[in-house]
C-alpha positions as CSV (number, residue, x, y, z in Angstrom):
1,X,0.0,0.0,0.0
2,X,1.4,3.4,-1.0
3,X,1.0,6.5,1.1
4,X,-0.1,9.8,-0.3
5,X,1.5,11.8,2.4
6,X,5.3,11.7,2.5
7,X,7.0,11.5,5.9
8,X,6.9,14.9,7.4
9,X,10.1,14.3,9.2
10,X,12.1,13.2,6.2
11,X,14.8,15.5,4.8
12,X,13.6,17.1,1.6
13,X,15.6,16.3,-1.5
14,X,17.7,19.1,-2.9
15,X,18.1,20.8,0.5
16,X,21.5,20.3,2.0
17,X,22.6,22.5,4.8
18,X,26.3,23.1,5.5
19,X,26.4,23.9,9.2
20,X,29.7,25.7,8.8
21,X,28.2,28.4,6.6
22,X,25.1,29.1,8.6
23,X,26.7,31.7,11.0
24,X,27.7,34.2,8.4
25,X,30.9,35.1,6.6
26,X,34.1,33.8,8.2
27,X,36.3,36.6,9.6
28,X,39.3,37.6,7.6
29,X,42.7,36.3,8.5
30,X,44.1,39.9,9.0
31,X,41.1,40.8,11.3
32,X,41.7,37.7,13.4
33,X,45.5,38.4,13.6
34,X,44.8,42.0,14.5
35,X,42.3,41.1,17.2
36,X,44.8,38.6,18.6
37,X,47.5,41.2,18.7
38,X,45.3,43.7,20.4
39,X,44.2,41.2,23.0
40,X,47.9,40.1,23.6
41,X,49.0,43.7,24.0
42,X,46.3,44.5,26.5
43,X,47.1,41.3,28.5
44,X,50.8,42.1,28.4
45,X,50.2,45.6,29.7
46,X,48.4,44.1,32.7
47,X,50.5,41.0,33.3
48,X,54.1,42.3,32.8
49,X,54.1,44.9,35.6
50,X,52.8,42.1,38.0
51,X,55.6,39.7,36.9
52,X,58.3,42.4,37.0
53,X,57.4,44.3,40.2
54,X,55.2,42.1,42.3
55,X,56.9,38.7,41.7
56,X,60.2,40.5,40.9
57,X,61.0,38.1,38.0
58,X,63.4,39.7,35.5
59,X,62.2,39.7,31.9
60,X,65.1,37.7,30.6
61,X,64.6,34.8,33.2
62,X,60.9,34.1,32.4
63,X,61.9,31.6,29.7
64,X,64.0,29.7,32.2
65,X,61.2,29.2,34.8
66,X,60.4,25.7,35.9
67,X,57.1,23.9,35.1
68,X,55.4,24.9,38.4
69,X,56.2,28.6,37.9
70,X,55.1,28.4,34.3
71,X,51.8,26.8,35.4
72,X,51.3,29.6,38.0
73,X,52.1,32.3,35.5
74,X,49.8,30.7,32.9
75,X,47.0,30.4,35.4
76,X,47.4,34.1,36.4
77,X,47.5,35.1,32.7
78,X,44.4,33.0,31.9
79,X,42.4,34.5,34.9
80,X,43.5,38.0,33.8
81,X,42.3,37.2,30.2
82,X,38.9,36.2,31.6
83,X,38.7,39.2,33.9
84,X,39.4,41.5,30.9
85,X,37.3,39.8,28.3
86,X,34.8,37.7,30.3
87,X,31.8,40.1,30.1
88,X,32.3,40.7,26.3
89,X,32.7,37.0,25.7
90,X,29.6,36.2,27.6
91,X,27.5,38.9,25.9
92,X,28.5,38.4,22.3
93,X,31.5,36.1,21.9
94,X,34.0,38.9,21.6
95,X,37.2,39.9,23.2
96,X,38.3,43.6,23.3
97,X,40.3,43.0,20.1
98,X,37.4,41.2,18.3
99,X,35.0,43.9,19.3
100,X,37.2,46.6,17.9
101,X,37.7,44.8,14.6
102,X,34.0,43.7,14.2
103,X,34.3,39.9,14.5
104,X,33.0,37.4,17.0
105,X,33.1,33.7,18.0
106,X,30.0,31.6,17.5
107,X,29.2,27.9,17.5
108,X,29.1,26.2,14.2
109,X,25.3,26.6,13.8
110,X,25.7,30.3,14.4
111,X,24.3,30.3,18.0
112,X,26.0,31.9,20.9
113,X,28.8,29.9,22.5
114,X,28.9,29.6,26.3
115,X,31.5,31.4,28.3
116,X,32.9,28.0,29.4
117,X,33.4,27.1,25.7
118,X,34.9,30.4,24.8
119,X,37.4,30.4,27.7
120,X,38.2,26.9,28.9
121,X,37.4,24.6,26.0
122,X,38.7,27.0,23.3
123,X,42.0,28.1,24.9
124,X,43.0,25.8,27.8
125,X,44.0,22.6,25.9
126,X,46.4,24.3,23.5
127,X,47.9,26.5,26.3
128,X,48.6,23.4,28.3
129,X,50.1,21.6,25.3
130,X,52.2,24.6,24.8
131,X,54.0,23.8,28.1
132,X,55.5,20.7,26.6
133,X,59.0,21.5,25.3
134,X,59.4,21.5,21.5
135,X,56.1,19.5,20.8
136,X,54.0,22.2,22.4
137,X,55.5,24.9,20.2
138,X,55.0,22.9,17.1
139,X,51.3,22.3,17.9
140,X,50.8,25.9,18.7
141,X,52.4,26.9,15.4
142,X,50.1,24.4,13.6
143,X,47.1,26.0,15.4
144,X,48.1,29.4,14.0
145,X,48.8,28.0,10.5
146,X,45.3,26.4,10.3
147,X,44.0,29.9,9.6
148,X,45.2,29.4,6.0
149,X,42.7,26.6,5.4
150,X,39.6,27.5,3.3
151,X,37.2,27.7,6.3
152,X,39.8,29.7,8.4
153,X,39.1,27.6,11.5
154,X,42.2,27.1,13.7
155,X,42.8,24.0,15.9
156,X,41.3,25.8,18.9
157,X,38.1,26.4,16.9
158,X,38.0,22.7,15.9
159,X,38.4,21.6,19.5
160,X,35.7,23.9,20.8
161,X,33.3,23.5,17.8
162,X,33.4,27.3,17.1
163,X,34.3,29.6,14.3
164,X,35.0,33.3,14.0
165,X,32.7,35.4,11.8
166,X,32.1,38.9,10.9
167,X,29.9,40.5,13.6
């Protein structure tokens, strides 16, 4: 027996949705680089005086710190990053740099990403891997070079299920 009504839950033929394109135009590589540089500059302006004057660690000796000191420094930097950018990330998926350059981070379907995703899931894994001598640096370089792929999603975007789009 043949049905006259097709299944209302079936996917229509000829309609294929590419989830990666639903959230808008991917942000340009130069905009992403610019936003990253702005955010790094702001973080450095806040962090370096603390390192130099509060902890009295000379600039030249930061590279020779042990793993424990690097973890402490990394934790402080991460918390400072969240304090500076947390509200903007929560509101619209933007850091100060991304807001200035008109780009934002969204989930693949274009919806708002959670603050946990934007801070911990998106940044923590690669920052921790970066502590591994040699291998960490190679993986962090690969993360940055992924920007040259067609969809412009870096490793941290792939890990978190996010992408950066024009706001």
